[in-house]
VEXTITI-38528 format. One record per residue (C-alpha): residue in one letter; residue number from 1; x, y, z. Coordinates in steps of 0.5 Angstrom, whole numbers. Layout:
BEGIN
<node res="A" n="NUM" xx="X" yy="Y" zz="Z"/>
...
END
This chain:
BEGIN
<node res="M" n="1" xx="62" yy="22" zz="-17"/>
<node res="A" n="2" xx="57" yy="17" zz="-14"/>
<node res="N" n="3" xx="52" yy="13" zz="-18"/>
<node res="H" n="4" xx="45" yy="11" zz="-15"/>
<node res="P" n="5" xx="41" yy="5" zz="-17"/>
<node res="I" n="6" xx="34" yy="6" zz="-20"/>
<node res="S" n="7" xx="30" yy="0" zz="-19"/>
<node res="I" n="8" xx="23" yy="-3" zz="-17"/>
<node res="E" n="9" xx="23" yy="-8" zz="-11"/>
<node res="S" n="10" xx="16" yy="-11" zz="-11"/>
<node res="A" n="11" xx="12" yy="-12" zz="-17"/>
<node res="G" n="12" xx="6" yy="-15" zz="-13"/>
<node res="G" n="13" xx="2" yy="-21" zz="-15"/>
<node res="E" n="14" xx="5" yy="-28" zz="-14"/>
<node res="Y" n="15" xx="7" yy="-29" zz="-21"/>
<node res="M" n="16" xx="11" yy="-23" zz="-22"/>
<node res="E" n="17" xx="18" yy="-24" zz="-22"/>
<node res="S" n="18" xx="20" yy="-19" zz="-27"/>
<node res="V" n="19" xx="17" yy="-13" zz="-30"/>
<node res="L" n="20" xx="17" yy="-10" zz="-37"/>
<node res="V" n="21" xx="20" yy="-3" zz="-39"/>
<node res="L" n="22" xx="15" yy="1" zz="-43"/>
<node res="G" n="23" xx="19" yy="7" zz="-44"/>
<node res="W" n="24" xx="24" yy="12" zz="-41"/>
<node res="A" n="25" xx="22" yy="19" zz="-40"/>
<node res="V" n="26" xx="29" yy="22" zz="-39"/>
<node res="R" n="27" xx="35" yy="20" zz="-44"/>
<node res="P" n="28" xx="42" yy="19" zz="-41"/>
<node res="G" n="29" xx="45" yy="25" zz="-39"/>
<node res="E" n="30" xx="39" yy="29" zz="-38"/>
<node res="P" n="31" xx="38" yy="33" zz="-31"/>
<node res="V" n="32" xx="33" yy="30" zz="-26"/>
<node res="T" n="33" xx="29" yy="32" zz="-20"/>
<node res="A" n="34" xx="27" yy="28" zz="-14"/>
<node res="G" n="35" xx="20" yy="26" zz="-15"/>
<node res="Q" n="36" xx="20" yy="26" zz="-23"/>
<node res="L" n="37" xx="18" yy="21" zz="-27"/>
<node res="I" n="38" xx="24" yy="17" zz="-30"/>
<node res="V" n="39" xx="21" yy="10" zz="-33"/>
<node res="T" n="40" xx="15" yy="7" zz="-33"/>
<node res="V" n="41" xx="14" yy="-1" zz="-33"/>
<node res="E" n="42" xx="9" yy="-6" zz="-33"/>
<node res="T" n="43" xx="7" yy="-10" zz="-27"/>
<node res="A" n="44" xx="2" yy="-14" zz="-24"/>
<node res="K" n="45" xx="-2" yy="-8" zz="-23"/>
<node res="A" n="46" xx="-2" yy="-6" zz="-31"/>
<node res="A" n="47" xx="3" yy="0" zz="-31"/>
<node res="T" n="48" xx="7" yy="3" zz="-25"/>
<node res="E" n="49" xx="11" yy="10" zz="-26"/>
<node res="V" n="50" xx="18" yy="10" zz="-22"/>
<node res="E" n="51" xx="20" yy="17" zz="-20"/>
<node res="A" n="52" xx="27" yy="19" zz="-18"/>
<node res="E" n="53" xx="29" yy="19" zz="-11"/>
<node res="R" n="54" xx="34" yy="25" zz="-11"/>
<node res="D" n="55" xx="36" yy="30" zz="-16"/>
<node res="G" n="56" xx="42" yy="29" zz="-21"/>
<node res="W" n="57" xx="43" yy="27" zz="-28"/>
<node res="L" n="58" xx="41" yy="20" zz="-31"/>
<node res="A" n="59" xx="47" yy="17" zz="-32"/>
<node res="E" n="60" xx="46" yy="10" zz="-36"/>
<node res="T" n="61" xx="40" yy="5" zz="-37"/>
<node res="F" n="62" xx="41" yy="-2" zz="-37"/>
<node res="F" n="63" xx="34" yy="-4" zz="-40"/>
<node res="V" n="64" xx="31" yy="-2" zz="-47"/>
<node res="E" n="65" xx="23" yy="-1" zz="-48"/>
<node res="G" n="66" xx="20" yy="-7" zz="-49"/>
<node res="Q" n="67" xx="25" yy="-11" zz="-45"/>
<node res="E" n="68" xx="24" yy="-16" zz="-39"/>
<node res="A" n="69" xx="27" yy="-14" zz="-32"/>
<node res="P" n="70" xx="28" yy="-18" zz="-26"/>
<node res="V" n="71" xx="24" yy="-15" zz="-20"/>
<node res="G" n="72" xx="30" yy="-12" zz="-16"/>
<node res="A" n="73" xx="35" yy="-11" zz="-22"/>
<node res="V" n="74" xx="38" yy="-4" zz="-23"/>
<node res="L" n="75" xx="34" yy="-1" zz="-29"/>
<node res="G" n="76" xx="39" yy="5" zz="-29"/>
<node res="T" n="77" xx="43" yy="10" zz="-25"/>
<node res="I" n="78" xx="43" yy="17" zz="-23"/>
<node res="S" n="79" xx="49" yy="21" zz="-22"/>
<node res="D" n="80" xx="51" yy="26" zz="-17"/>
<node res="T" n="81" xx="54" yy="30" zz="-23"/>
<node res="K" n="82" xx="53" yy="31" zz="-30"/>
<node res="P" n="83" xx="56" yy="25" zz="-34"/>
<node res="A" n="84" xx="62" yy="26" zz="-38"/>
<node res="D" n="85" xx="60" yy="22" zz="-44"/>
<node res="A" n="86" xx="53" yy="24" zz="-43"/>
<node res="S" n="87" xx="52" yy="25" zz="-51"/>
<node res="A" n="88" xx="53" yy="17" zz="-52"/>
<node res="G" n="89" xx="46" yy="16" zz="-50"/>
<node res="G" n="90" xx="43" yy="9" zz="-51"/>
<node res="P" n="91" xx="42" yy="3" zz="-46"/>
<node res="K" n="92" xx="49" yy="1" zz="-44"/>
<node res="P" n="93" xx="51" yy="-7" zz="-42"/>
<node res="R" n="94" xx="48" yy="-9" zz="-35"/>
<node res="P" n="95" xx="52" yy="-9" zz="-29"/>
<node res="P" n="96" xx="56" yy="-16" zz="-29"/>
<node res="A" n="97" xx="53" yy="-18" zz="-23"/>
<node res="A" n="98" xx="46" yy="-19" zz="-26"/>
<node res="T" n="99" xx="48" yy="-21" zz="-33"/>
<node res="A" n="100" xx="49" yy="-28" zz="-32"/>
<node res="P" n="101" xx="43" yy="-30" zz="-29"/>
<node res="V" n="102" xx="39" yy="-25" zz="-33"/>
<node res="L" n="103" xx="42" yy="-28" zz="-40"/>
<node res="A" n="104" xx="41" yy="-35" zz="-37"/>
<node res="A" n="105" xx="33" yy="-34" zz="-36"/>
<node res="A" n="106" xx="33" yy="-30" zz="-43"/>
<node res="T" n="107" xx="36" yy="-36" zz="-46"/>
<node res="A" n="108" xx="32" yy="-41" zz="-43"/>
<node res="E" n="109" xx="25" yy="-37" zz="-44"/>
<node res="G" n="110" xx="27" yy="-36" zz="-52"/>
<node res="A" n="111" xx="29" yy="-44" zz="-52"/>
<node res="S" n="112" xx="22" yy="-45" zz="-49"/>
<node res="R" n="113" xx="18" yy="-41" zz="-54"/>
<node res="E" n="114" xx="22" yy="-44" zz="-60"/>
<node res="A" n="115" xx="20" yy="-51" zz="-58"/>
<node res="G" n="116" xx="13" yy="-48" zz="-57"/>
<node res="A" n="117" xx="11" yy="-44" zz="-51"/>
<node res="P" n="118" xx="6" yy="-47" zz="-46"/>
<node res="V" n="119" xx="-1" yy="-44" zz="-45"/>
<node res="A" n="120" xx="0" yy="-40" zz="-39"/>
<node res="V" n="121" xx="-4" yy="-45" zz="-34"/>
<node res="A" n="122" xx="-2" yy="-46" zz="-27"/>
<node res="G" n="123" xx="-6" yy="-52" zz="-24"/>
<node res="G" n="124" xx="-11" yy="-51" zz="-29"/>
<node res="R" n="125" xx="-12" yy="-43" zz="-27"/>
<node res="V" n="126" xx="-10" yy="-38" zz="-33"/>
<node res="I" n="127" xx="-4" yy="-34" zz="-31"/>
<node res="A" n="128" xx="-5" yy="-27" zz="-34"/>
<node res="S" n="129" xx="-4" yy="-20" zz="-31"/>
<node res="P" n="130" xx="-11" yy="-16" zz="-30"/>
<node res="L" n="131" xx="-10" yy="-11" zz="-36"/>
<node res="A" n="132" xx="-9" yy="-17" zz="-40"/>
<node res="R" n="133" xx="-15" yy="-20" zz="-37"/>
<node res="R" n="134" xx="-19" yy="-14" zz="-38"/>
<node res="L" n="135" xx="-17" yy="-13" zz="-45"/>
<node res="A" n="136" xx="-19" yy="-20" zz="-47"/>
<node res="R" n="137" xx="-25" yy="-20" zz="-44"/>
<node res="E" n="138" xx="-27" yy="-14" zz="-48"/>
<node res="A" n="139" xx="-25" yy="-17" zz="-54"/>
<node res="G" n="140" xx="-28" yy="-24" zz="-53"/>
<node res="L" n="141" xx="-22" yy="-27" zz="-53"/>
<node res="D" n="142" xx="-21" yy="-34" zz="-49"/>
<node res="L" n="143" xx="-14" yy="-33" zz="-45"/>
<node res="S" n="144" xx="-13" yy="-41" zz="-45"/>
<node res="G" n="145" xx="-11" yy="-41" zz="-52"/>
<node res="I" n="146" xx="-6" yy="-36" zz="-51"/>
<node res="A" n="147" xx="2" yy="-37" zz="-50"/>
<node res="G" n="148" xx="4" yy="-32" zz="-45"/>
<node res="S" n="149" xx="11" yy="-29" zz="-46"/>
<node res="G" n="150" xx="12" yy="-27" zz="-39"/>
<node res="P" n="151" xx="15" yy="-31" zz="-33"/>
<node res="R" n="152" xx="12" yy="-38" zz="-32"/>
<node res="G" n="153" xx="8" yy="-37" zz="-38"/>
<node res="R" n="154" xx="4" yy="-31" zz="-35"/>
<node res="I" n="155" xx="0" yy="-27" zz="-41"/>
<node res="K" n="156" xx="1" yy="-20" zz="-41"/>
<node res="Q" n="157" xx="-2" yy="-14" zz="-45"/>
<node res="R" n="158" xx="3" yy="-15" zz="-51"/>
<node res="D" n="159" xx="1" yy="-22" zz="-52"/>
<node res="V" n="160" xx="-7" yy="-21" zz="-52"/>
<node res="A" n="161" xx="-5" yy="-15" zz="-57"/>
<node res="A" n="162" xx="-1" yy="-20" zz="-61"/>
<node res="A" n="163" xx="-7" yy="-25" zz="-61"/>
<node res="L" n="164" xx="-12" yy="-20" zz="-63"/>
<node res="S" n="165" xx="-7" yy="-17" zz="-69"/>
<node res="E" n="166" xx="-7" yy="-24" zz="-71"/>
<node res="R" n="167" xx="-14" yy="-25" zz="-71"/>
<node res="A" n="168" xx="-15" yy="-19" zz="-75"/>
<node res="E" n="169" xx="-10" yy="-21" zz="-80"/>
<node res="Q" n="170" xx="-14" yy="-27" zz="-81"/>
<node res="P" n="171" xx="-21" yy="-27" zz="-80"/>
<node res="A" n="172" xx="-23" yy="-33" zz="-84"/>
<node res="M" n="173" xx="-18" yy="-37" zz="-80"/>
<node res="P" n="174" xx="-21" yy="-41" zz="-74"/>
<node res="S" n="175" xx="-19" yy="-39" zz="-67"/>
<node res="T" n="176" xx="-13" yy="-44" zz="-67"/>
<node res="V" n="177" xx="-6" yy="-44" zz="-71"/>
<node res="A" n="178" xx="-3" yy="-50" zz="-74"/>
<node res="S" n="179" xx="3" yy="-52" zz="-70"/>
<node res="A" n="180" xx="8" yy="-51" zz="-75"/>
<node res="A" n="181" xx="9" yy="-44" zz="-74"/>
<node res="S" n="182" xx="14" yy="-40" zz="-78"/>
<node res="P" n="183" xx="21" yy="-39" zz="-74"/>
<node res="T" n="184" xx="20" yy="-31" zz="-76"/>
<node res="A" n="185" xx="13" yy="-31" zz="-73"/>
<node res="P" n="186" xx="11" yy="-26" zz="-67"/>
<node res="M" n="187" xx="14" yy="-28" zz="-60"/>
<node res="A" n="188" xx="7" yy="-29" zz="-57"/>
<node res="R" n="189" xx="3" yy="-34" zz="-61"/>
<node res="V" n="190" xx="-4" yy="-37" zz="-61"/>
<node res="A" n="191" xx="-3" yy="-44" zz="-59"/>
<node res="P" n="192" xx="-8" yy="-50" zz="-60"/>
<node res="Q" n="193" xx="-14" yy="-49" zz="-56"/>
<node res="A" n="194" xx="-16" yy="-55" zz="-51"/>
<node res="P" n="195" xx="-22" yy="-58" zz="-51"/>
<node res="V" n="196" xx="-24" yy="-56" zz="-44"/>
<node res="A" n="197" xx="-27" yy="-49" zz="-42"/>
<node res="S" n="198" xx="-23" yy="-44" zz="-39"/>
<node res="S" n="199" xx="-23" yy="-42" zz="-32"/>
<node res="V" n="200" xx="-27" yy="-36" zz="-34"/>
<node res="A" n="201" xx="-32" yy="-39" zz="-38"/>
<node res="R" n="202" xx="-33" yy="-44" zz="-32"/>
<node res="H" n="203" xx="-34" yy="-39" zz="-27"/>
<node res="A" n="204" xx="-35" yy="-32" zz="-29"/>
<node res="E" n="205" xx="-35" yy="-29" zz="-22"/>
<node res="P" n="206" xx="-28" yy="-28" zz="-20"/>
<node res="V" n="207" xx="-25" yy="-29" zz="-13"/>
<node res="I" n="208" xx="-23" yy="-22" zz="-10"/>
<node res="L" n="209" xx="-18" yy="-22" zz="-4"/>
<node res="L" n="210" xx="-17" yy="-16" zz="1"/>
<node res="H" n="211" xx="-11" yy="-16" zz="6"/>
<node res="G" n="212" xx="-11" yy="-13" zz="13"/>
<node res="F" n="213" xx="-8" yy="-7" zz="16"/>
<node res="G" n="214" xx="-1" yy="-6" zz="15"/>
<node res="A" n="215" xx="0" yy="-12" zz="10"/>
<node res="D" n="216" xx="-1" yy="-12" zz="2"/>
<node res="R" n="217" xx="-4" yy="-17" zz="-3"/>
<node res="S" n="218" xx="2" yy="-22" zz="-2"/>
<node res="A" n="219" xx="-1" yy="-24" zz="4"/>
<node res="W" n="220" xx="-5" yy="-29" zz="0"/>
<node res="R" n="221" xx="1" yy="-32" zz="-3"/>
<node res="Q" n="222" xx="0" yy="-39" zz="1"/>
<node res="V" n="223" xx="-7" yy="-39" zz="0"/>
<node res="L" n="224" xx="-8" yy="-38" zz="-7"/>
<node res="P" n="225" xx="-5" yy="-44" zz="-10"/>
<node res="L" n="226" xx="-10" yy="-48" zz="-6"/>
<node res="L" n="227" xx="-16" yy="-45" zz="-8"/>
<node res="P" n="228" xx="-20" yy="-49" zz="-14"/>
<node res="A" n="229" xx="-17" yy="-48" zz="-20"/>
<node res="D" n="230" xx="-23" yy="-46" zz="-24"/>
<node res="F" n="231" xx="-24" yy="-40" zz="-20"/>
<node res="E" n="232" xx="-20" yy="-33" zz="-23"/>
<node res="T" n="233" xx="-17" yy="-30" zz="-17"/>
<node res="I" n="234" xx="-15" yy="-22" zz="-16"/>
<node res="T" n="235" xx="-11" yy="-19" zz="-10"/>
<node res="L" n="236" xx="-12" yy="-12" zz="-9"/>
<node res="D" n="237" xx="-8" yy="-7" zz="-4"/>
<node res="L" n="238" xx="-12" yy="-3" zz="0"/>
<node res="P" n="239" xx="-11" yy="5" zz="0"/>
<node res="G" n="240" xx="-5" yy="6" zz="4"/>
<node res="H" n="241" xx="-2" yy="-1" zz="3"/>
<node res="G" n="242" xx="3" yy="-4" zz="-2"/>
<node res="A" n="243" xx="3" yy="-1" zz="-9"/>
<node res="E" n="244" xx="-3" yy="4" zz="-6"/>
<node res="T" n="245" xx="1" yy="8" zz="-1"/>
<node res="G" n="246" xx="-1" yy="14" zz="-5"/>
<node res="R" n="247" xx="-8" yy="13" zz="-4"/>
<node res="T" n="248" xx="-12" yy="16" zz="2"/>
<node res="A" n="249" xx="-18" yy="14" zz="6"/>
<node res="Q" n="250" xx="-22" yy="18" zz="11"/>
<node res="G" n="251" xx="-26" yy="12" zz="14"/>
<node res="I" n="252" xx="-29" yy="5" zz="12"/>
<node res="E" n="253" xx="-34" yy="8" zz="7"/>
<node res="D" n="254" xx="-28" yy="11" zz="3"/>
<node res="L" n="255" xx="-24" yy="4" zz="3"/>
<node res="A" n="256" xx="-30" yy="1" zz="0"/>
<node res="L" n="257" xx="-31" yy="6" zz="-5"/>
<node res="D" n="258" xx="-24" yy="6" zz="-7"/>
<node res="V" n="259" xx="-24" yy="-2" zz="-8"/>
<node res="S" n="260" xx="-31" yy="-2" zz="-11"/>
<node res="D" n="261" xx="-28" yy="3" zz="-16"/>
<node res="R" n="262" xx="-22" yy="-1" zz="-18"/>
<node res="I" n="263" xx="-27" yy="-7" zz="-19"/>
<node res="E" n="264" xx="-31" yy="-4" zz="-24"/>
<node res="A" n="265" xx="-25" yy="-1" zz="-27"/>
<node res="L" n="266" xx="-23" yy="-8" zz="-29"/>
<node res="G" n="267" xx="-30" yy="-9" zz="-32"/>
<node res="I" n="268" xx="-33" yy="-14" zz="-26"/>
<node res="E" n="269" xx="-40" yy="-14" zz="-24"/>
<node res="R" n="270" xx="-40" yy="-20" zz="-20"/>
<node res="A" n="271" xx="-35" yy="-23" zz="-15"/>
<node res="H" n="272" xx="-34" yy="-27" zz="-9"/>
<node res="L" n="273" xx="-30" yy="-23" zz="-3"/>
<node res="V" n="274" xx="-25" yy="-26" zz="2"/>
<node res="G" n="275" xx="-23" yy="-21" zz="7"/>
<node res="H" n="276" xx="-18" yy="-21" zz="13"/>
<node res="S" n="277" xx="-18" yy="-16" zz="19"/>
<node res="L" n="278" xx="-19" yy="-9" zz="16"/>
<node res="G" n="279" xx="-20" yy="-13" zz="9"/>
<node res="G" n="280" xx="-26" yy="-17" zz="12"/>
<node res="A" n="281" xx="-29" yy="-10" zz="14"/>
<node res="T" n="282" xx="-28" yy="-7" zz="7"/>
<node res="A" n="283" xx="-31" yy="-13" zz="4"/>
<node res="L" n="284" xx="-37" yy="-12" zz="9"/>
<node res="A" n="285" xx="-38" yy="-5" zz="7"/>
<node res="L" n="286" xx="-37" yy="-6" zz="0"/>
<node res="T" n="287" xx="-43" yy="-11" zz="0"/>
<node res="A" n="288" xx="-47" yy="-6" zz="4"/>
<node res="L" n="289" xx="-45" yy="-1" zz="-2"/>
<node res="G" n="290" xx="-49" yy="-5" zz="-7"/>
<node res="R" n="291" xx="-44" yy="-3" zz="-13"/>
<node res="V" n="292" xx="-42" yy="-10" zz="-14"/>
<node res="A" n="293" xx="-46" yy="-16" zz="-14"/>
<node res="V" n="294" xx="-43" yy="-20" zz="-9"/>
<node res="R" n="295" xx="-44" yy="-28" zz="-10"/>
<node res="S" n="296" xx="-41" yy="-30" zz="-3"/>
<node res="L" n="297" xx="-37" yy="-28" zz="3"/>
<node res="T" n="298" xx="-31" yy="-31" zz="7"/>
<node res="L" n="299" xx="-29" yy="-26" zz="13"/>
<node res="L" n="300" xx="-22" yy="-28" zz="17"/>
<node res="A" n="301" xx="-22" yy="-25" zz="23"/>
<node res="P" n="302" xx="-26" yy="-19" zz="21"/>
<node res="G" n="303" xx="-26" yy="-12" zz="24"/>
<node res="G" n="304" xx="-33" yy="-8" zz="25"/>
<node res="L" n="305" xx="-36" yy="-14" zz="29"/>
<node res="G" n="306" xx="-34" yy="-10" zz="36"/>
<node res="P" n="307" xx="-31" yy="-4" zz="39"/>
<node res="E" n="308" xx="-24" yy="-8" zz="42"/>
<node res="I" n="309" xx="-18" yy="-8" zz="38"/>
<node res="N" n="310" xx="-10" yy="-9" zz="40"/>
<node res="A" n="311" xx="-8" yy="-1" zz="40"/>
<node res="G" n="312" xx="-1" yy="-4" zz="42"/>
<node res="F" n="313" xx="-1" yy="-8" zz="36"/>
<node res="I" n="314" xx="-3" yy="-2" zz="31"/>
<node res="G" n="315" xx="2" yy="3" zz="35"/>
<node res="G" n="316" xx="8" yy="-2" zz="34"/>
<node res="L" n="317" xx="6" yy="-3" zz="27"/>
<node res="T" n="318" xx="6" yy="4" zz="25"/>
<node res="R" n="319" xx="12" yy="7" zz="30"/>
<node res="S" n="320" xx="17" yy="1" zz="31"/>
<node res="T" n="321" xx="24" yy="4" zz="28"/>
<node res="T" n="322" xx="28" yy="-3" zz="29"/>
<node res="A" n="323" xx="27" yy="-10" zz="26"/>
<node res="E" n="324" xx="28" yy="-12" zz="33"/>
<node res="A" n="325" xx="22" yy="-8" zz="36"/>
<node res="L" n="326" xx="17" yy="-9" zz="30"/>
<node res="E" n="327" xx="19" yy="-17" zz="31"/>
<node res="R" n="328" xx="16" yy="-17" zz="38"/>
<node res="W" n="329" xx="9" yy="-14" zz="35"/>
<node res="L" n="330" xx="9" yy="-18" zz="29"/>
<node res="A" n="331" xx="9" yy="-24" zz="34"/>
<node res="V" n="332" xx="3" yy="-22" zz="37"/>
<node res="M" n="333" xx="-1" yy="-23" zz="31"/>
<node res="V" n="334" xx="0" yy="-31" zz="31"/>
<node res="A" n="335" xx="-1" yy="-36" zz="36"/>
<node res="D" n="336" xx="6" yy="-39" zz="35"/>
<node res="P" n="337" xx="12" yy="-34" zz="33"/>
<node res="N" n="338" xx="16" yy="-39" zz="29"/>
<node res="V" n="339" xx="11" yy="-39" zz="24"/>
<node res="L" n="340" xx="14" yy="-32" zz="22"/>
<node res="P" n="341" xx="19" yy="-33" zz="16"/>
<node res="Q" n="342" xx="26" yy="-32" zz="19"/>
<node res="G" n="343" xx="28" yy="-24" zz="17"/>
<node res="Y" n="344" xx="20" yy="-23" zz="16"/>
<node res="A" n="345" xx="21" yy="-17" zz="21"/>
<node res="R" n="346" xx="27" yy="-14" zz="17"/>
<node res="A" n="347" xx="24" yy="-14" zz="10"/>
<node res="V" n="348" xx="17" yy="-11" zz="13"/>
<node res="L" n="349" xx="21" yy="-5" zz="16"/>
<node res="R" n="350" xx="25" yy="-4" zz="10"/>
<node res="N" n="351" xx="19" yy="-4" zz="5"/>
<node res="M" n="352" xx="15" yy="1" zz="10"/>
<node res="E" n="353" xx="21" yy="5" zz="10"/>
<node res="R" n="354" xx="22" yy="5" zz="3"/>
<node res="S" n="355" xx="15" yy="7" zz="1"/>
<node res="G" n="356" xx="14" yy="12" zz="7"/>
<node res="Q" n="357" xx="8" yy="7" zz="9"/>
<node res="Q" n="358" xx="9" yy="8" zz="17"/>
<node res="A" n="359" xx="7" yy="15" zz="17"/>
<node res="V" n="360" xx="1" yy="13" zz="12"/>
<node res="L" n="361" xx="-1" yy="8" zz="16"/>
<node res="A" n="362" xx="-1" yy="12" zz="23"/>
<node res="G" n="363" xx="-6" yy="17" zz="20"/>
<node res="L" n="364" xx="-10" yy="11" zz="17"/>
<node res="A" n="365" xx="-10" yy="8" zz="24"/>
<node res="E" n="366" xx="-12" yy="15" zz="28"/>
<node res="R" n="367" xx="-18" yy="15" zz="23"/>
<node res="L" n="368" xx="-20" yy="8" zz="24"/>
<node res="F" n="369" xx="-18" yy="6" zz="31"/>
<node res="A" n="370" xx="-17" yy="12" zz="35"/>
<node res="G" n="371" xx="-16" yy="11" zz="42"/>
<node res="G" n="372" xx="-16" yy="3" zz="41"/>
<node res="T" n="373" xx="-23" yy="3" zz="39"/>
<node res="Q" n="374" xx="-26" yy="1" zz="32"/>
<node res="A" n="375" xx="-29" yy="7" zz="29"/>
<node res="F" n="376" xx="-34" yy="3" zz="25"/>
<node res="D" n="377" xx="-40" yy="-2" zz="27"/>
<node res="L" n="378" xx="-41" yy="-7" zz="21"/>
<node res="L" n="379" xx="-46" yy="-12" zz="25"/>
<node res="A" n="380" xx="-52" yy="-9" zz="22"/>
<node res="A" n="381" xx="-49" yy="-10" zz="15"/>
<node res="L" n="382" xx="-47" yy="-17" zz="16"/>
<node res="R" n="383" xx="-54" yy="-19" zz="19"/>
<node res="R" n="384" xx="-57" yy="-16" zz="12"/>
<node res="V" n="385" xx="-52" yy="-21" zz="8"/>
<node res="S" n="386" xx="-56" yy="-26" zz="4"/>
<node res="V" n="387" xx="-51" yy="-30" zz="0"/>
<node res="P" n="388" xx="-47" yy="-35" zz="3"/>
<node res="T" n="389" xx="-42" yy="-33" zz="9"/>
<node res="R" n="390" xx="-37" yy="-36" zz="13"/>
<node res="I" n="391" xx="-33" yy="-33" zz="19"/>
<node res="V" n="392" xx="-26" yy="-36" zz="20"/>
<node res="W" n="393" xx="-23" yy="-34" zz="27"/>
<node res="G" n="394" xx="-17" yy="-36" zz="31"/>
<node res="R" n="395" xx="-18" yy="-38" zz="38"/>
<node res="S" n="396" xx="-11" yy="-35" zz="40"/>
<node res="D" n="397" xx="-13" yy="-28" zz="36"/>
<node res="R" n="398" xx="-9" yy="-23" zz="41"/>
<node res="V" n="399" xx="-11" yy="-17" zz="36"/>
<node res="I" n="400" xx="-19" yy="-17" zz="35"/>
<node res="P" n="401" xx="-22" yy="-22" zz="40"/>
<node res="H" n="402" xx="-25" yy="-28" zz="37"/>
<node res="E" n="403" xx="-31" yy="-27" zz="41"/>
<node res="H" n="404" xx="-33" yy="-22" zz="36"/>
<node res="S" n="405" xx="-35" yy="-28" zz="32"/>
<node res="L" n="406" xx="-41" yy="-30" zz="37"/>
<node res="R" n="407" xx="-45" yy="-23" zz="35"/>
<node res="A" n="408" xx="-46" yy="-26" zz="28"/>
<node res="P" n="409" xx="-53" yy="-28" zz="25"/>
<node res="G" n="410" xx="-55" yy="-35" zz="25"/>
<node res="S" n="411" xx="-54" yy="-35" zz="17"/>
<node res="A" n="412" xx="-47" yy="-34" zz="18"/>
<node res="A" n="413" xx="-42" yy="-40" zz="19"/>
<node res="V" n="414" xx="-37" yy="-39" zz="24"/>
<node res="H" n="415" xx="-31" yy="-43" zz="25"/>
<node res="L" n="416" xx="-26" yy="-42" zz="31"/>
<node res="L" n="417" xx="-19" yy="-45" zz="30"/>
<node res="D" n="418" xx="-15" yy="-48" zz="35"/>
<node res="G" n="419" xx="-8" yy="-46" zz="36"/>
<node res="V" n="420" xx="-9" yy="-40" zz="31"/>
<node res="G" n="421" xx="-8" yy="-33" zz="32"/>
<node res="H" n="422" xx="-10" yy="-27" zz="28"/>
<node res="V" n="423" xx="-8" yy="-29" zz="21"/>
<node res="P" n="424" xx="-11" yy="-36" zz="19"/>
<node res="Q" n="425" xx="-8" yy="-35" zz="12"/>
<node res="M" n="426" xx="-1" yy="-35" zz="14"/>
<node res="E" n="427" xx="-2" yy="-40" zz="20"/>
<node res="A" n="428" xx="-7" yy="-45" zz="17"/>
<node res="P" n="429" xx="-7" yy="-44" zz="10"/>
<node res="E" n="430" xx="-9" yy="-51" zz="8"/>
<node res="L" n="431" xx="-15" yy="-51" zz="12"/>
<node res="T" n="432" xx="-17" yy="-43" zz="11"/>
<node res="A" n="433" xx="-16" yy="-45" zz="3"/>
<node res="R" n="434" xx="-21" yy="-51" zz="4"/>
<node res="L" n="435" xx="-26" yy="-46" zz="8"/>
<node res="I" n="436" xx="-26" yy="-41" zz="3"/>
<node res="S" n="437" xx="-27" yy="-46" zz="-3"/>
<node res="E" n="438" xx="-33" yy="-49" zz="1"/>
<node res="T" n="439" xx="-36" yy="-42" zz="1"/>
<node res="L" n="440" xx="-35" yy="-41" zz="-6"/>
<node res="R" n="441" xx="-38" yy="-48" zz="-8"/>
<node res="S" n="442" xx="-44" yy="-46" zz="-4"/>
<node res="A" n="443" xx="-46" yy="-40" zz="-8"/>
<node res="G" n="444" xx="-47" yy="-45" zz="-14"/>
END
């Protein structure tokens, strides 16, 4: 009898090291079919449904509802045959290999809470899931005064719910809680508020970052910590990418509409946009759409300013079947291949194979870049932009010619970077972050 693991390999977001198990849809011993919902977990994108990859029986579960599970951990297993002890049910001890580090992390986290959990702020920026932010925004709750229960003090949905519950139970009390809390108090507590305003209070408009073709929201990992701490940042996966592989788009307008819908669902009306390559084109189309009030625009090697694009690179991403082949094409996007982390191509290919992303990207590429030509022209949209706009491009870009930047109107600042290819946020993260920051500040 073979047991096959149930796991979630990527939670998205630079602060996600674990997921929260929200609920099992199947009990141990029950049959499952490929594609059937098995378990729902909370990730950086609120709730993610994990489906069975094969037919069989749910043999065992290692995490209960409400329990944290490290990203990549085995949540449970599916057996090829009906388990003999199916009637036993209930979560079983986790695999020995994972037990020690998981328990150690849990112990450290518990000790931190007993001593008084720190407010979830990294470099002055509140760390919270998008769902937690939305709930807090709707309730008028200041996140800077909440101690998060997630990794690195990340504020989660349950933390906001606990804070709201405590506020409802004590309407006459001030919004802070005495430090001498009872040892039986809830895991998430409202900590004393700092005398300074929170990041959301200082800048109501967040910074939304959109990645390029074939990438995902983690493309901004090196830049995010370098951005001003008083701006909230939100990274989104484009349709057909990352956690949005199941979403489709027929053209650049569809991409803009999809992103606009998700921004509105977060309760955001005004925002700064940063986009790379296809994400830059989407940001421009989103600005032209007018459904979100754009405060500033920073475009890194954006699409849509000319017809040329490297068809070989696009085809290499969508057709490579070995890490060695993909590595050759990934090297095209940077001026110096040594900037790519060791094993990068193998990791990218593995993620694509797991999600079936290559087939999705191939279809998207056929619609957007048929015959090696960008099928959308956003020059007119760029000329109509009236907010601070900055274009950043590497002179060594072999994917989209940097000469496209010369078509930009005089109202847009253009920066051409020496020794940089198509991915400034990876090749020159410090300079890229500085230029993005200058755009944000110029918007007032």
